[in-house]
VEXLO-480773 format. One record per residue (C-alpha): x, z, y. Coordinates in steps of 0.5 Angstrom, whole numbers, plus 500, padded with zeros to 3 digits. Layout:
<fivexs>
XZY...
</fivexs>
This chain:
<fivexs>
234192572233195579228191583228185579236185579240185572245189573249186567250180571253183577261183578264189580264187587257186587256193584260196589256193594249195591251202590253202597246199600242204595246210598245208605238207604238214600241217606236214611230216607233223606234223614227222615224227610229232614226230620219231618220237615224240621218237626213241621217247619223248623225248630226242634232243638239244635239251638234257637230257643232263647225266647225267640232271640229275646222277641227279636231283640225286643222289637229292635230295641223298641224301634230304636227307643222310639226313634231316640225319643223323637230326636230328644223331643225335637232337641228339647224344643231348641234353645239350650245353646243350640242343642248338639252335645249328646253322648253319654248313654249307658243304661241298664236300669235294673236293681231296685230292692231295698224291701220295696216301699219308698215314697219321697217326693220333694220338688221345691223352687217357687221362690226360696229367697236369694235373687241377689240380696233377698235373704232366705235360702237354706238347703246345702245339698239334696239331689235325688233320683229314683223312679220305679212306679207300680200300683196295679193289682187291686182287690179289697174286701175284708169285712170280718166282724165278730161281735157278741157280748152278753151279760146284763146280769146273766141274760143267758151268757153270750160270748163270741170269738170263734170264726177264723179258719178259712181255706174254703168253708163258706168261701170268700177267697183269702189265702192270698187270692187263692195263691195269686190265682194258682201262680197266675195259672201254673207259673204265668200260664194264664188260664182261669177263664182269662183270669176271670176276664181280667177280674171282670175289668175291675168289676169283679164278676167271678165265674171260671167254675168258681176259680176252679173250685178254689184251685181244687180245694187248695190242692187238697191242702197242698197234697200232703206237701207234694207227697212229702216233697216226693218222698224227700227227693226219693230218699236222695242218692242221686236224682234226675228223671224225665217225662213230658206229655200232657194232653188231657180231655177225654169226654168219653171219646170226644177228644184228648188223650196223652197223659204224662207228667214224670219229673224227679229232680235234684240239684247238687249245687254244681258240685257244692252239695248241701241238699236243697234243689227241688223237683216233684211231678207225678201224673200218669194216664199213659207212658207205660213203664210200670209208672216210673217203676212204681214211683221209684220203688224206694229209690236207691242210687244214681238215676240220671235219665234219657234212654227210655226203656222204662228205666232199663226195666227198673234196673233189671227188676231190682236185680241188686244194683241198687239203681245205677243209670247215668245216661244223658250225653245231650240226648245222644248229641242231639241225634248226631246233630240232627244227622249232621243238619240233615246231610252234613256228615263229616263223621257226625261233625267229628263226633260232635267236636269230640263231645264238645271238648268234654262239655268244655271241661264240664264248664270249667269245673261246674261249681267245684267240689265233687272230689275236684270234679272227679279228679279233673275228669280222671286226668282230662275227660277219661282219655277223651272218652276212651279215644271217642269210643275207639274212634266210634268202633273204628267207624262202624264197619265203614257204615251201612248197618241201617244208616242213621249215623250207624244207629246213632253210634250204636245208641252210644256204644250199647250204653257206654257203661252208663254214659261213663258213670260221670267219670267216676263220680263227681256228683254226676252230671254229663246230661239230664238238662237239670230236669229238662229245665224243670219241665219247660214251665210245664210246656209253657202252661200246656201251650197256653191251656192246650189241655188239662180238663181231666185226670184229676186236673192233671194231678192238681197240675203236678201238685202245684207245679212241684211246689212252685218250681221247687220254690223258684229253685230255692230262690223263694217268691212262689206267691208269698210261699203259697200264700203263707204256707196255705195260711199255716195249713189252714190254721192247723199246722201239724201233719208230722211237721211238714218238713218245716213247710218245704220251700228251702225251710221257708227260704231260711225262715225269711233270711235276714236274722232268722228267728220268727215263730
</fivexs>
């Protein structure tokens, strides 16, 4: 007797059906248990975080270096004739840019006379080597003098230069210091209270609230740039979209609430596109579908996304096919991977193998022109995709409708048209990884800061994160970009010429041979 069913009264076909049903339910429960275990104890991705590999390698290499240093010190105390031959080691010393200041140190012999005849020696060669040194961050005080000039004849005439514009009226922070605080918080994930502690070690006593005021006032200057950046991205014909949670302090309830940072990104480099890469974040207090619909009100083109229903609602609301969804294969693959990890399903393994074959083709054509990518996909990828669809449709009848594998297969089949958009457009990627990479720094800052202090603080996070990450995408050093841009804004840069302050134009202005204004 199982759940009120008398097994003795069932025929063979009914027993087989019941066994299959119970087996499917068992697989489903095991799958959920495995998911909960991985969520609590395991990694959340099918691959180990590369940073974890780096941490392990760092420890191993440090131990090896310490041991080698001990051996070298012992050998150094031995006479040269008794030292064993040391094998030549290959070092990765890194590249030292020519832009760094160079300091020459000359080490001269104590005696410059010939040991044979006593004549004066002359230089016949110069052996050089380079070492990388550092001067830790140092504060300095800029004392601004504005002398007043008077006329001995006309005693009432007094002339004085106007006070220079400051990013904070009456404040003592320069644009460089504000930019340093911002980059430390939103790029290097050093919260403001820790920065205050670091500055205190140099005798600079700055209250955390003072640093908060600097950052907030800087955001007022940078907000027009963020708005222009977002507008620029939404004028594109193909962008990526995703979101990530942001805990925000909710004083009224005495705990945090979960807001969202929506990321809208563009990167045309994989198909030789000329538009500069960029990302813009937009904060919302929740994850309601109305937010991305409002953000993307002016967008028309291909939207590369995961399967969040808000984007489907956006397409249905338009009713004019002005937005085409291209769904992410990586999200689908992740579902299949989790099933395979949970129960070793051979069907899931076969689906993963087939998807891997598609990604192998993408690796080969990444960086080629859009036309070439589309042509290769038509010849090589489309047959694989068609075969995958036929194979998946053949597997569905053999699975319990409630099994995780059946649900994962239906996830793909019901979105098949949007999964295939990349086949007909060489500009489209197979997945949404481009924008996912842009929200990883948000996760790092979130981990260090725990939560945003308010909705306004989260909006500032969106503004500054957008400019910092867009600068990085364009190969621009974020500190220099924020510092120089803030200087120009404070000096009265025209609001109708914000395009000049975009990270890609800053990069062009700093390129060798670029004209300076």
